[in-house]
C-alpha positions in Angstrom: 0.0 0.1 0.0 1.3 3.5 -1.0 0.1 6.6 0.7 0.6 9.7 -1.4 -0.1 13.3 -0.6 0.1 16.6 -2.5 0.5 19.7 -0.4 0.9 23.3 -1.2 4.3 24.2 0.4 3.4 27.9 1.2 0.7 27.0 3.6 1.0 23.3 4.1 -2.6 22.8 2.8 -3.3 19.2 1.5 -4.5 19.5 -2.2 -4.9 15.7 -2.7 -4.2 12.5 -0.8 -5.0 8.9 -1.5 -4.0 5.2 -0.8 -3.0 3.0 -3.7 -2.3 -0.6 -3.7 0.0 -2.6 -6.1 3.0 -5.0 -6.2 6.2 -3.9 -4.5 8.3 -4.8 -7.7 6.1 -2.4 -9.7 7.7 0.6 -8.0 11.2 -0.5 -9.4 10.0 -0.8 -13.0 10.7 1.9 -15.5 7.0 1.9 -16.5 5.5 1.6 -13.0 1.7 1.5 -13.0 1.5 3.0 -9.4 3.9 5.9 -10.4 1.8 6.6 -13.6 -1.5 6.5 -11.6 0.0 9.0 -9.0 1.5 11.3 -11.6 -1.8 11.4 -13.5 -3.8 12.3 -10.4 -1.2 14.8 -9.2 -1.2 16.5 -12.7 -5.0 17.0 -12.7 -5.1 18.0 -9.0 -2.6 20.9 -9.6 -4.8 22.3 -12.4 -7.9 21.9 -10.5 -6.3 23.7 -7.5 -5.3 26.7 -9.6 -8.8 26.9 -11.0 -10.2 26.9 -7.5 -7.8 29.7 -6.7 -9.0 31.7 -9.6 -12.6 31.3 -8.7 -12.2 32.2 -5.1 -9.5 35.0 -5.1 -9.3 38.3 -6.9 -7.0 38.3 -9.9 -4.6 41.0 -8.7 -3.5 38.8 -5.7 -2.8 35.7 -7.8 0.6 34.9 -9.2 1.0 34.7 -13.0 1.8 31.0 -12.9 -1.5 30.3 -11.2 -3.4 32.4 -13.7 -1.9 30.7 -16.6 -2.5 27.2 -15.4 -5.9 28.0 -14.3 -6.9 29.7 -17.5 -5.8 26.8 -19.6 -8.1 24.4 -17.6 -10.9 26.9 -17.3 -11.0 27.6 -20.9 -12.1 24.1 -21.6 -14.8 23.8 -19.1 -18.4 23.5 -20.3 -19.8 26.6 -18.4 -20.1 29.6 -20.6 -19.8 31.8 -17.7 -16.4 30.3 -16.7 -15.2 30.3 -20.4 -15.9 34.1 -20.5 -14.1 34.7 -17.4 -11.0 33.1 -18.9 -10.7 36.1 -21.3 -10.3 38.4 -18.3 -7.7 36.3 -16.8 -5.6 36.2 -20.0 -6.0 39.9 -20.4 -4.7 40.3 -16.9 -1.7 38.2 -17.8 -1.1 40.3 -20.9 -1.2 43.5 -18.9 1.2 42.1 -16.4 3.7 40.7 -19.0 3.5 42.7 -22.2 6.6 41.2 -23.7 5.7 37.6 -23.3 4.0 35.8 -26.3 2.2 33.0 -24.5 -0.8 34.8 -22.9 -1.7 36.4 -26.3 -1.4 33.1 -28.0 -3.8 31.5 -25.6 -6.2 34.3 -26.0 -6.1 33.4 -29.7 -7.1 29.9 -28.8 -10.0 31.4 -26.7 -11.4 33.1 -29.8 -11.3 29.9 -31.7 -13.2 28.0 -29.1 -15.6 31.0 -28.7 -16.6 30.4 -32.4 -16.5 26.6 -32.5 -18.7 26.3 -29.5 -21.4 28.4 -31.2 -21.1 31.4 -28.8 -19.9 34.0 -31.4 -22.3 36.3 -33.1 -19.6 37.6 -35.6 -17.3 35.0 -36.9 -15.3 37.5 -39.1 -14.8 39.9 -36.2 -13.7 37.0 -33.9 -11.2 35.9 -36.6 -9.8 39.4 -36.8 -9.4 39.6 -33.1 -7.7 36.2 -32.9 -5.2 37.2 -35.7 -4.5 40.4 -33.9 -3.5 38.4 -30.8 -1.4 36.0 -32.7 0.3 38.8 -34.7 1.1 40.5 -31.4 2.5 37.3 -29.9 4.8 36.7 -32.9 5.9 40.3 -32.8 7.3 39.5 -29.4 8.7 36.1 -30.4 8.6 35.1 -34.1 9.5 31.5 -33.2 6.9 30.9 -30.5 5.5 27.5 -31.5 2.2 28.1 -29.5 1.6 31.4 -31.4 2.4 29.9 -34.8 0.2 26.9 -34.1 -2.7 29.1 -32.9 -2.5 31.4 -35.9 -2.5 28.2 -38.2 -5.8 27.1 -36.6 -7.2 30.5 -36.9 -6.7 30.4 -40.7 -8.0 26.8 -40.7 -11.2 27.0 -38.6 -12.2 30.6 -38.8 -10.9 31.7 -42.3 -10.9 28.5 -44.2 -7.5 29.2 -45.7 -6.0 25.7 -45.4 -2.8 26.4 -47.2 -1.7 29.2 -44.9 -2.9 27.3 -42.0 -0.7 24.3 -42.9 2.2 26.7 -43.4 1.9 28.1 -40.0 1.5 24.7 -38.3 4.5 23.4 -40.1 6.4 26.5 -38.9 5.2 25.7 -35.3 6.5 22.0 -35.3 9.7 23.1 -37.1 10.3 25.6 -34.3 9.5 23.0 -31.6 9.2 19.4 -32.7 7.9 18.5 -29.3 5.0 21.0 -29.3 1.9 18.8 -29.0 -0.6 21.5 -29.9 1.3 22.3 -33.2 1.1 18.6 -34.2 -2.6 18.5 -33.2 -3.6 21.4 -35.3 -1.4 20.2 -38.2 -3.2 16.9 -38.1 -6.6 18.7 -38.2 -5.5 20.9 -41.2 -4.4 17.7 -43.0 -7.7 16.0 -42.3 -9.6 19.0 -43.7 -7.4 18.8 -46.9 -8.3 15.1 -47.2 -4.9 13.7 -46.4 -6.0 11.1 -44.0 -2.8 9.3 -43.3 -0.8 12.4 -42.6 -3.7 13.7 -40.4 -3.6 10.5 -38.3 0.1 10.5 -37.9 0.2 14.1 -36.7 -2.7 13.8 -34.2 -1.5 10.5 -32.8 2.0 12.1 -32.3 0.3 15.0 -30.5 -1.4 12.7 -28.0 1.8 10.8 -27.4 3.6 14.1 -26.7 1.1 15.1 -24.1 -0.6 12.1 -22.6 -1.6 14.1 -19.5 -2.7 17.2 -21.3 -5.5 19.1 -19.4 -7.1 19.4 -22.9 -7.2 15.7 -23.4 -10.8 15.7 -24.6 -9.8 18.2 -27.2 -6.9 16.2 -28.4 -9.1 13.1 -28.7 -11.9 15.1 -30.4 -9.6 16.3 -33.1 -7.9 12.9 -33.3 -11.3 11.5 -34.1 -11.7 13.8 -37.0 -8.3 12.8 -38.3 -9.3 9.1 -38.1 -12.5 10.0 -40.0 -10.4 11.4 -42.8 -8.5 8.2 -43.0 -11.7 6.2 -42.9 -10.6 4.6 -39.7 -14.2 4.6 -38.4 -13.7 2.4 -35.3 -10.7 4.4 -34.1 -12.8 7.6 -34.6 -15.7 6.2 -32.6 -13.3 5.0 -29.8 -11.6 8.5 -29.6 -14.9 10.4 -29.8 -16.4 8.3 -27.0 -13.3 8.7 -24.8 -13.4 12.4 -25.4 -17.1 12.7 -24.4 -16.3 11.0 -21.1 -14.1 14.0 -20.3 -16.3 16.7 -21.9 -19.8 16.0 -23.1 -20.5 19.6 -24.1 -18.0 19.9 -27.1 -20.2 20.0 -30.3 -17.7 18.8 -32.8 -17.0 15.6 -30.8 -20.7 14.6 -31.1 -20.4 15.3 -34.9 -17.4 13.1 -35.3 -19.1 10.3 -33.3 -22.3 10.6 -35.5 -20.2 10.5 -38.7 -18.3 7.5 -37.4 -21.4 5.5 -36.5 -23.2 6.2 -39.7 -20.0 5.4 -41.6 -19.5 2.1 -39.8 -23.2 1.1 -40.4 -22.7 1.8 -44.1 -19.6 -0.4 -44.3 -21.4 -3.1 -42.4 -24.4 -3.1 -44.8 -22.0 -3.1 -47.8 -20.3 -6.2 -46.4 -23.6 -7.9 -45.7 -24.7 -7.4 -49.3 -21.4 -8.7 -50.7 -21.4 -11.9 -48.5 -22.8 -15.0 -50.4 -26.4 -15.9 -49.4 -27.3 -19.4 -48.4 -30.3 -21.0 -50.1 -32.1 -24.1 -49.2 -30.2 -26.3 -51.8 -26.8 -25.2 -50.6 -27.7 -26.0 -46.9 -28.9 -29.4 -48.0 
């Protein structure tokens, strides 16, 4: 039995504690199941704790690190009120750190989600606002992978300019080959261009690079879209269902699941029609 505890060092407040059981030898293995379970739980507990700080304390009293972590998690919650609050948090970070690209890049992602969730009343204005934030981020750091990837997704989702979108996403992964979001967005662009194999390779790499990502549902949702473009309908269904367990309010995940199920039914019906029918004489 292992007793694990996560505490905040400044005030010794316990954030998470649990008892886990397993084999003693497992703790000595490079791929320890117990260590993985603990790390996963701690990872999510840290993000949840920062979200709680944001929801219970005024922004000026919070450290920038807490604001950034909390805003990333809060941005992907289903509540519209919490989502809108994320913009205030990112703007607070931008005011504090005018020379840093990351808060502006995350604000660009906020505009993308605002449109894709159906909450925007002016898609063109949102696209212009998103590009304004990514341009400002790239002015501060032209090689920032997050800003490049975000701008690519703005061109993909909001402006339907897939060629420019792929160029930006390629620049993102060239700048940082380990940038999970860059690979995820590149895979989605490839899917929209009908290049299924490339789409699947990119999105799978994204998930492998960030297996504990707080946006896991988002990775799996876009991964399902990539699998659809490669006609891997069973994989698409699996990813979509897994994504919905984490976030049942993301519209595009339901769309991907619906397409996967309809496509699977079509495939099964075609196979049934092609299979030889047994008549009475053949059975005899």
